[in-house]
C-alpha positions, 0 to 999 in steps of 0.5 A, a space after each residue: 499680344 500687342 494691338 491685334 488690328 495691325 495688319 488685319 482687316 478685310 482686303 478684296 482680291 484686287 487689292 491683294 493682287 496689287 501688292 502681289 503684282 508689284 512684288 513680281 515686277 520688283 523681283 523681275 527688275 532686280 533679277 534683270 539688274 543682278 540685284 539680290 533681293 529676298 522677300 520677307 514679311 506677309 508676302 514671303 509667307 504667301 509665296 512660300 506657303 502655296 497650300 496654306 496661303 489661303 489662310 491669310 485672306 480667310 483669317 483677315 490677314 491683310 497686306 500692308 507693304 512689301 518687305 525685302 532683305 538685301 545686302 548693303 553693298 547693293 544699296 546704291 543699285 537698289 535705290 536707283 532701281 526703285 527710283 526708276 520704278 517710280 518710288 521716292 526714297 525717304 533718305 532720312 530713314 537710311 541715314 538715321 539707321 546708319 544704312 540698315 534700312 531704306 523706305 520707298 513710297 510710290 505716289 501713283 499707287 500708294 504702295 510702300 516698300 521697306 528694305 532691311 540691309 544685313 539684318 532684321 533688328 527689332 527686339 532681337 537681331 536676325 542676320 542675313 550674312 551668307 543666307 540670302 543665297 540659300 533660298 529664293 525668292 524669299 529668305 530661308 524658312 528658318 529666318 522666316 520663322 525667327 522673323 516672327 518669333 523675335 517680336 516680343 509684342 507679337 501681333 495676330 498677323 504674325 501668329 497667322 503667318 507662323 501657323 501657315 509656315 508650320 502647317 506647310 513645311 516640316 522641320 529638318 536639318 537643311 534649308 530646302 523646303 524645310 525649317 532648318 531647326 538645327 540653325 534655329 536651335 544654335 542661334 537660340 542656344 547662344 542668346 538667352 534673350 532670343 530663346 526666351 522670346 522664341 519659346 514664349 511666342 511659340 507657346 502663344 502660336 499654339 494656344 491661339 491656333 486652337 481658337 481659329 474656326 478656320 483651322 480643322 482639328 487635324 491642322 490644330 494638332 499639326 501646329 501643336 506637334 510642330 511647336 512642341 518639337 521645336 520647343 523641345 529641341 530649343 530646350 534640350 540643346 547644350 547652351 553657351 556659358 553666356 546663355 547660362 549666366 544670363 538665364 540666372 537673371 531671367 525676366 528680372 532684367 529686360 532681355 530685348 530691345 524696344 521697337 521704335 517705329 519709323 
């Protein structure tokens, strides 16, 4: 893992509520303006894991910003909305990313909002096309899982969020309150790099889950079961020709993009 202190630290209830309340305000304002925003990041896991969301605070997983997925066709409306809500946009980020990312800061509260248009593109690209309408107010559970699994230098905060997700939701073939493993398998069967990073990180999640004193024995076993089933499905799925050709090269050639911090 990379620096495990990122997104980790003691955070009192009032500080966490500041993020949660601002998120609710942005979502209401976007709904009123017919703007499609879907939550990603730590707050998305908190919202979609009502039973196990308490683990974030219990394990020292702190909120650091508010993240959204959106479609670029609404970028102008989103910029206008955030400005009305007291945010200042860093236009250099939007220009440098060629319209794929926008960053907003609110001086009065010190809050930071990150918006990713069309895809999340760090170590591997996770696309939103036709997927933001599938779930609400977060991106679908499959994309939530892959959002974390595509990070080669995964952090402890990402491990904690993934543990919550695996404890809260079953694997399934549809998106309704289930991790659509069929979609995840298809994506990984078409891209060896995504398969490599995802399976590597799932194994890390299982290994590290066994050492958390905040988890019961039954919860640790549940994580192991979920991880084992996902990896089995990823490995057993017939692979594309491009996947098989890339697999021959393996780890001898870097299979992911480096993450450049903005």
